[in-house]
C-alpha positions in Angstrom: 25.7 62.3 -38.8 29.2 62.3 -41.3 31.4 65.2 -41.0 30.4 67.0 -44.0 26.8 66.8 -42.6 28.3 68.5 -39.6 30.1 70.9 -41.5 27.1 72.1 -43.2 25.1 72.4 -40.3 27.3 74.4 -38.5 27.4 77.0 -41.8 23.7 77.1 -42.1 23.6 74.6 -44.9 21.2 71.8 -43.8 22.2 69.5 -47.2 22.9 65.9 -46.7 26.4 64.2 -48.5 25.7 60.9 -47.3 24.4 59.0 -50.5 22.9 56.4 -48.7 20.6 58.1 -46.5 17.2 59.6 -48.4 15.8 61.3 -45.4 17.7 62.8 -42.1 15.9 64.3 -39.5 17.1 66.0 -36.2 15.3 67.8 -33.5 12.4 68.6 -35.0 10.1 70.8 -33.9 6.8 72.3 -34.9 4.3 74.6 -33.1 0.9 76.0 -33.6 0.4 79.2 -31.8 1.0 77.3 -27.8 0.5 73.8 -28.9 3.6 71.9 -29.5 2.4 69.2 -32.2 6.0 67.9 -32.7 9.0 67.6 -30.1 12.2 66.7 -30.2 12.1 64.2 -33.5 14.6 62.4 -34.8 14.9 59.8 -37.3 17.1 58.5 -40.6 15.7 56.6 -43.4 18.0 54.8 -45.8 17.5 55.0 -49.5 15.6 51.9 -50.6 13.9 51.7 -47.1 10.3 50.8 -46.3 9.1 52.8 -43.2 5.9 52.6 -42.1 4.7 56.1 -39.7 2.2 54.8 -37.0 0.4 56.8 -34.2 -2.9 57.6 -33.0 -4.7 60.6 -33.9 -3.1 64.0 -33.4 0.2 62.3 -32.9 1.7 64.4 -35.3 2.3 61.9 -38.3 0.6 64.5 -40.6 2.5 67.1 -39.9 5.7 65.6 -39.9 5.0 64.0 -43.4 3.9 67.6 -44.4 7.2 68.9 -43.6 9.2 66.1 -45.5 7.0 67.1 -48.7 7.9 70.2 -48.3 4.5 71.2 -48.1 4.9 72.8 -44.5 7.5 75.3 -43.1 8.9 73.5 -39.6 8.9 75.6 -36.6 13.2 74.7 -35.8 15.3 71.5 -36.1 17.4 70.1 -39.5 15.7 68.2 -41.8 17.3 66.4 -45.1 15.4 65.1 -47.6 17.3 63.5 -50.8 19.9 66.0 -49.7 18.1 69.2 -49.9 16.1 70.8 -47.1 12.6 70.5 -48.5 11.5 74.3 -48.2 14.5 74.8 -50.6 13.6 72.1 -53.2 13.3 73.4 -56.7 11.5 71.6 -59.3 14.1 68.9 -60.4 14.0 68.0 -56.1 10.4 67.5 -56.4 10.2 65.5 -60.1 12.3 63.0 -57.7 9.1 63.2 -54.9 6.4 61.4 -55.3 3.1 61.3 -52.9 -0.1 59.3 -53.3 -2.6 61.4 -50.9 -5.2 59.7 -49.1 -8.3 61.1 -51.0 -7.6 63.7 -54.2 -10.9 64.2 -56.1 -9.9 66.3 -59.4 -10.4 66.0 -62.7 -13.3 64.2 -62.8 -14.3 65.0 -66.7 -10.6 63.5 -67.7 -10.0 60.3 -69.2 -7.6 57.8 -67.1 -5.1 57.6 -69.9 -5.2 61.4 -71.0 -4.5 62.4 -67.1 -1.7 60.2 -66.8 -0.1 61.2 -70.4 -0.4 64.3 -69.5 1.1 64.5 -65.8 4.2 62.3 -67.3 5.0 65.1 -69.4 6.0 67.1 -66.9 9.1 64.9 -65.6 10.2 63.9 -68.9 13.0 67.1 -68.9 14.2 65.6 -65.6 15.1 62.2 -66.6 18.2 60.4 -65.8 20.9 58.3 -66.8 20.1 56.4 -64.2 16.6 56.9 -63.6 14.5 57.5 -66.6 11.4 59.9 -66.3 8.5 59.4 -67.0 6.9 55.6 -67.1 5.5 54.7 -70.3 2.0 54.9 -69.4 0.5 51.6 -71.0 2.9 49.9 -68.8 2.1 52.4 -65.8 -1.6 51.2 -66.5 -0.5 47.6 -66.8 1.1 47.5 -63.6 -1.5 49.2 -61.4 -4.3 47.1 -62.9 -5.7 49.9 -64.9 -5.3 49.0 -68.3 -8.6 48.2 -69.1 -9.8 51.1 -67.5 -7.8 53.6 -69.4 -10.7 55.1 -71.6 -12.9 55.3 -68.6 -13.8 59.1 -67.0 -12.3 59.1 -63.4 -15.6 60.4 -62.2 -16.8 57.4 -63.2 -14.1 54.5 -61.1 -15.1 52.9 -58.1 -13.1 53.8 -54.9 -10.9 51.0 -55.8 -9.8 51.8 -59.1 -9.9 55.5 -57.7 -7.2 54.3 -55.6 -4.9 52.6 -58.3 -5.1 56.1 -60.4 -4.0 57.6 -57.3 -0.7 55.0 -57.3 0.1 55.7 -60.7 -0.5 59.6 -60.3 2.3 58.6 -57.3 4.5 56.8 -59.2 4.7 58.0 -63.0 7.7 60.3 -62.6 9.3 57.0 -61.3 10.2 59.0 -57.5 13.2 58.3 -55.6 11.2 58.9 -52.2 7.7 58.1 -52.0 5.0 58.8 -49.7 1.7 56.6 -49.4 -0.7 58.3 -47.2 -3.4 55.3 -46.6 -2.5 53.8 -49.7 -4.9 51.1 -49.8 -8.0 52.0 -48.6 -11.0 50.6 -50.8 -8.6 47.8 -52.0 -10.4 44.3 -52.1 -8.1 41.1 -50.7 -6.8 40.7 -54.3 -5.9 44.8 -54.9 -3.8 44.7 -51.4 -2.2 42.3 -52.1 -0.7 43.1 -55.5 -0.2 46.6 -54.2 1.9 44.8 -51.4 4.0 43.4 -54.0 4.2 46.6 -56.2 6.1 48.0 -52.9 8.6 45.5 -52.6 9.1 45.5 -56.4 9.7 49.2 -56.2 11.8 49.3 -53.2 13.8 45.9 -54.5 14.2 46.5 -58.1 14.2 50.1 -58.4 15.7 51.2 -54.7 12.5 53.5 -54.5 12.5 54.3 -50.5 8.9 54.1 -49.3 7.4 56.1 -46.4 3.8 54.8 -45.8 1.3 56.1 -43.6 -1.4 53.8 -42.2 -3.9 52.6 -39.2 -3.8 48.9 -40.9 -1.4 47.4 -38.2 -1.3 43.7 -40.5 -0.3 45.5 -43.7 2.4 47.8 -42.0 4.1 44.3 -40.6 4.0 42.9 -44.1 5.4 45.7 -46.5 7.8 47.6 -43.8 11.2 47.2 -43.5 10.9 49.4 -39.8 8.3 50.8 -38.0 8.5 54.6 -36.3 5.5 55.0 -34.0 4.6 58.6 -32.9 2.3 59.6 -29.9 2.3 63.0 -28.6 4.6 64.7 -30.6 7.7 62.5 -30.3 9.4 59.3 -31.6 8.2 56.4 -28.7 9.5 53.3 -30.6 11.4 52.9 -34.0 12.8 49.9 -34.8 11.4 46.1 -36.8 8.9 44.6 -35.4 10.7 42.0 -33.9 12.7 44.9 -31.9 9.9 46.8 -30.8 8.5 43.2 -29.7 11.7 42.9 -27.4 11.6 46.1 -25.9 8.2 45.3 -24.3 7.7 42.6 -21.7 5.1 40.3 -23.9 3.3 37.5 -23.0 0.9 34.9 -24.7 -1.9 33.9 -24.4 -3.3 30.4 -24.0 -6.4 29.3 -24.4 -8.0 25.6 -23.6 -10.8 23.2 -22.6 -11.5 21.0 -19.8 -14.7 19.3 -20.2 -17.1 22.2 -20.3 -14.8 24.8 -18.6 -13.1 27.3 -20.7 -9.2 28.6 -19.5 -7.1 31.3 -20.5 -3.6 32.0 -19.5 -1.2 34.7 -20.2 2.6 33.2 -19.8 5.6 34.5 -20.6 6.7 30.6 -21.5 4.0 29.3 -23.9 6.5 26.0 -24.4 7.2 25.3 -20.7 3.6 25.8 -19.9 1.9 23.8 -22.5 4.3 21.0 -21.4 3.2 21.0 -17.7 -0.7 21.6 -18.4 -0.7 18.3 -21.0 1.7 17.2 -18.2 -0.9 17.4 -15.4 -4.1 16.9 -17.6 -3.2 14.8 -20.5 -5.8 13.9 -22.5 -8.4 16.1 -20.6 -6.8 19.2 -22.3 -9.2 19.8 -25.8 -9.0 23.2 -27.7 -5.7 24.1 -27.3 -4.7 27.7 -28.5 -1.6 30.2 -28.7 -1.8 33.7 -29.3 1.8 35.5 -30.0 1.7 39.2 -29.6 1.2 41.0 -33.2 2.4 44.1 -34.6 -1.6 45.7 -33.2 -1.1 44.3 -29.3 2.3 45.7 -29.7 1.1 49.3 -30.5 -1.8 49.4 -28.6 0.4 48.7 -25.5 3.5 51.1 -26.4 1.0 54.0 -26.9 -1.1 52.7 -23.6 2.6 53.3 -21.9 3.6 55.9 -23.0 0.0 57.8 -22.2 0.8 56.5 -18.9 4.3 57.3 -18.2 5.5 53.8 -18.3 8.5 54.3 -20.2 12.2 54.6 -18.7 14.3 56.9 -19.9 15.8 54.5 -22.3 12.4 53.8 -23.7 12.3 50.5 -22.4 8.8 49.2 -21.8 7.0 47.7 -18.6 5.0 44.9 -19.0 0.9 45.0 -17.8 0.4 42.5 -15.9 -2.8 40.3 -16.2 -4.6 37.6 -14.2 -2.8 34.4 -14.2 -5.6 32.2 -15.2 -9.3 33.2 -16.0 -12.1 30.4 -15.7 -15.0 31.3 -18.3 
């Protein structure tokens, strides 16, 4: 925390002056009656960064995001979003924030272009020299792949087309901070790839900060700069996929056949193991495969270890031992 922020916090003003920080959360707590939903949550998001929120159901992801969006008041802690406390965010502050909800089923009788044009008007008073608002509606339709559907009624759109419209609504005001909740649900593979390219473009070319909530771990690994894992109302991991992998004593899984027998071996040094295997059995080894831990493996292991209390005070994870060799 900067000296200016320390002074502001001391005087009860929780608004940050660090121009490089989009979101700053310190000691965030949320309690519903006797249930602690969030406990001492701390994290920071820099401008232009793509952060993925991961966690099992009930981990506190939705509550955290709603607090950041200004839709829910926290029980305690300090929160700064684009330099303001969300609970005190005015219309100008809200014009800088975009939200793409997981589901949104209003305005079925509106036509696609008409709805976007109507919503775009509200952002015009908040246009800035460095960030003009709103986006050109026709360019936006092209950007999200809805140009040919501009005259369709919203009620007639397919699930994938509706998600494209949800995204268009979220970015029509050219937000500085964009919240995405399961954004690619209903997308086909091509639409998902186009969405990933759009996220990278928003972050790279427009310096848009993006907070993504998803259960699609492959998607998170592809588009997020950083991954934050919540479990039990706490942050149990925060870092890149590579950094998270380094915290877990992960092993590689090696599969092979010898004749009619199939073998599976877990090893922490797959290169040395394969070298020794081939030296011992040579051409008898066939169908050789090596599987390294991916984000899904790392995520599941971290959540499992947290739930079983198998993390030390530094947050380092203890590996889970598996049989050395299994013959199938």
